ROVO-732191 format. One line per field, with one value per residue (C-alpha): residue number from 0; x negated, y negated, z negated. Coordinates in nm, 2 decimals. Layout:
# ROVO-732191
k (NUM,...)
px (X,...)
py (Y,...)
pz (Z,...)
END
This chain:
# ROVO-732191
k (0,1,2,3,4,5,6,7,8,9,10,11,12,13,14,15,16,17,18,19,20,21,22,23,24,25,26,27,28,29,30,31,32,33,34,35,36,37,38,39,40,41,42,43,44,45,46,47,48,49,50,51,52,53,54,55,56,57,58,59,60,61,62,63,64,65,66,67,68,69,70,71,72,73,74,75,76,77,78,79,80,81,82,83,84,85,86,87,88,89,90,91,92,93,94,95,96,97,98,99,100,101,102,103,104,105,106,107,108,109,110,111,112,113,114,115,116,117,118,119,120,121,122,123,124,125,126,127,128,129,130,131,132,133,134,135,136,137,138,139,140,141,142,143,144,145,146,147,148,149,150,151,152,153,154,155,156,157,158,159,160,161,162,163,164,165,166,167,168,169,170,171,172,173,174,175,176,177,178,179,180,181,182,183,184,185,186,187,188,189,190,191,192,193,194,195,196,197,198,199,200,201,202,203)
px (-11.08,-11.35,-11.40,-11.42,-11.04,-10.99,-11.15,-10.90,-10.57,-10.37,-10.28,-9.91,-9.95,-10.19,-9.97,-9.66,-9.84,-9.96,-9.60,-9.45,-9.72,-9.70,-9.32,-9.28,-9.57,-9.41,-9.09,-9.27,-9.44,-9.10,-8.95,-9.24,-9.17,-8.80,-8.89,-9.13,-8.88,-8.62,-8.86,-8.92,-8.55,-8.49,-8.78,-8.65,-8.31,-8.45,-8.68,-8.40,-8.19,-8.48,-8.61,-8.97,-9.03,-9.42,-9.42,-9.18,-9.40,-9.70,-9.50,-9.37,-9.73,-9.85,-9.56,-9.60,-9.97,-9.87,-9.61,-9.86,-10.11,-9.84,-9.73,-10.10,-10.14,-9.83,-9.93,-10.26,-10.09,-10.22,-10.27,-10.55,-10.77,-10.64,-10.79,-10.59,-10.62,-10.69,-10.84,-11.02,-11.16,-11.06,-11.07,-11.08,-10.95,-11.09,-10.92,-11.25,-11.45,-11.83,-12.12,-12.22,-12.51,-12.31,-12.02,-12.27,-12.36,-11.99,-11.91,-12.22,-12.10,-11.79,-12.00,-11.89,-12.03,-11.91,-11.68,-11.84,-11.59,-11.65,-11.31,-11.02,-10.79,-10.99,-11.00,-10.62,-10.58,-10.79,-10.62,-10.28,-10.40,-10.56,-10.42,-10.75,-11.13,-11.32,-11.68,-11.78,-12.10,-12.26,-12.56,-12.87,-13.06,-13.38,-13.41,-13.19,-12.97,-13.05,-12.73,-12.72,-12.46,-12.52,-12.50,-12.75,-12.49,-12.62,-12.48,-12.55,-12.35,-12.07,-11.74,-11.74,-11.46,-11.64,-11.43,-11.49,-11.83,-11.94,-12.20,-12.39,-12.73,-12.88,-13.16,-13.16,-12.79,-12.86,-12.54,-12.65,-12.35,-12.02,-11.66,-11.33,-11.05,-10.68,-10.65,-10.89,-11.18,-11.53,-11.73,-12.08,-12.11,-12.34,-12.41,-12.39,-12.02,-11.77,-11.52,-11.33,-11.52,-11.37,-11.54,-11.51,-11.60,-11.52,-11.24,-11.47)
py (-10.69,-10.45,-10.18,-9.93,-9.97,-9.79,-9.48,-9.44,-9.49,-9.16,-9.01,-9.07,-9.44,-9.49,-9.33,-9.51,-9.84,-9.80,-9.75,-10.03,-10.28,-10.18,-10.22,-10.59,-10.68,-10.50,-10.68,-11.02,-10.94,-10.85,-11.17,-11.37,-11.21,-11.31,-11.67,-11.70,-11.56,-11.80,-12.09,-11.97,-11.96,-12.31,-12.46,-12.32,-12.47,-12.81,-12.80,-12.72,-13.01,-13.26,-13.13,-13.10,-12.76,-12.79,-12.85,-12.57,-12.33,-12.42,-12.37,-12.04,-11.92,-12.03,-11.86,-11.55,-11.53,-11.55,-11.28,-11.05,-11.10,-11.02,-10.71,-10.60,-10.63,-10.44,-10.16,-10.13,-10.05,-10.35,-10.45,-10.20,-10.33,-10.08,-9.78,-9.46,-9.14,-8.80,-8.48,-8.65,-8.93,-9.29,-9.42,-9.79,-9.88,-10.23,-10.48,-10.66,-10.56,-10.54,-10.36,-10.03,-10.15,-10.43,-10.19,-9.97,-10.26,-10.36,-10.02,-10.02,-10.35,-10.17,-9.88,-9.66,-9.53,-9.50,-9.20,-8.86,-8.60,-8.25,-8.07,-8.04,-8.16,-8.48,-8.54,-8.51,-8.75,-9.01,-8.97,-9.02,-9.35,-9.52,-9.67,-9.79,-9.72,-9.70,-9.65,-9.33,-9.25,-9.05,-9.17,-9.06,-9.38,-9.21,-8.96,-8.93,-8.62,-8.56,-8.67,-8.74,-8.82,-9.12,-8.90,-8.65,-8.37,-8.12,-8.21,-7.88,-7.66,-7.91,-7.92,-8.14,-8.32,-8.46,-8.55,-8.34,-8.42,-8.60,-8.68,-8.76,-8.78,-8.99,-9.20,-9.49,-9.56,-9.66,-9.52,-9.41,-9.45,-9.26,-9.38,-9.20,-9.28,-9.27,-8.93,-8.80,-8.73,-8.87,-9.07,-9.21,-9.58,-9.89,-9.96,-10.33,-10.30,-10.44,-10.19,-10.13,-9.94,-9.66,-9.64,-9.36,-9.29,-9.03,-9.10,-9.01)
pz (-13.11,-13.24,-12.98,-13.27,-13.31,-12.98,-13.11,-13.39,-13.19,-13.19,-12.85,-12.88,-12.96,-12.68,-12.42,-12.55,-12.55,-12.20,-12.07,-12.28,-12.17,-11.80,-11.75,-11.83,-11.60,-11.31,-11.39,-11.39,-11.06,-10.90,-11.05,-10.90,-10.56,-10.59,-10.68,-10.40,-10.15,-10.29,-10.23,-9.88,-9.80,-9.96,-9.77,-9.44,-9.50,-9.60,-9.30,-9.06,-9.20,-9.18,-8.85,-8.98,-8.82,-8.82,-9.20,-9.26,-9.06,-9.28,-9.60,-9.48,-9.41,-9.75,-9.93,-9.73,-9.83,-10.20,-10.15,-9.98,-10.27,-10.53,-10.33,-10.31,-10.68,-10.75,-10.51,-10.69,-11.01,-11.20,-11.46,-11.54,-11.83,-12.08,-12.25,-12.17,-12.35,-12.20,-12.35,-12.64,-12.42,-12.35,-11.99,-11.89,-11.54,-11.48,-11.25,-11.21,-10.90,-10.91,-10.75,-10.89,-11.10,-11.26,-11.32,-11.51,-11.73,-11.77,-11.91,-12.13,-12.28,-12.41,-12.55,-12.26,-11.93,-11.57,-11.56,-11.53,-11.38,-11.50,-11.46,-11.22,-11.49,-11.55,-11.17,-11.15,-11.45,-11.28,-10.94,-11.11,-11.25,-10.94,-10.62,-10.47,-10.46,-10.79,-10.88,-11.07,-11.25,-10.97,-10.76,-10.56,-10.60,-10.72,-10.44,-10.13,-10.15,-10.52,-10.69,-11.06,-11.32,-11.54,-11.86,-11.73,-11.67,-11.42,-11.08,-10.90,-11.14,-11.20,-11.01,-10.71,-10.51,-10.21,-9.90,-9.59,-9.44,-9.76,-9.88,-9.56,-9.74,-9.46,-9.61,-9.37,-9.43,-9.79,-9.93,-10.27,-10.50,-10.52,-10.55,-10.59,-10.35,-10.44,-10.28,-10.55,-10.32,-10.35,-10.09,-10.09,-10.03,-10.06,-10.42,-10.35,-10.24,-10.49,-10.62,-10.95,-11.22,-11.44,-11.78,-12.03,-12.39,-12.65,-12.90,-13.20)
END
């Protein structure tokens, strides 16, 4: 689909679409969990009847791993991969993890940028839509301790949401990129670490 279409979608339709698309996926994940648990129970019964306890133990471990993965995906609020509207901007919460530089390129490929947070309302909106760590468009890769937003917005005068004790600004640590945690606070981290990016672009 042409990315320009996303600029024209009215607020109401975007919000309604997000809720409608999300609910069936949650149902499918819960259904998957139920099926896997059913298989686990059936396998246990068959194993007890046949006496193959070692084989049953292996099957249980494999099914448990699948259940854990599905539960993790559900807790992370997936699927992301949708543009969400807020205050005349569109936000894309990606389910694909990458390092900070590749995340920057990923957003650029969709005519957007890593999110730049410039208000408490925007911060709250983002926090309400995440369940794990996400890259934001803030870094000090040029000079240690001199933080910059990717769009050139002035860092010093802009609102900040660093966690207590952050940023460390210790050069030898090499933590030059910022991410936002599900608690809404910012942390500096290694740019090579793989996290989920948040992209943003204007609606017009």
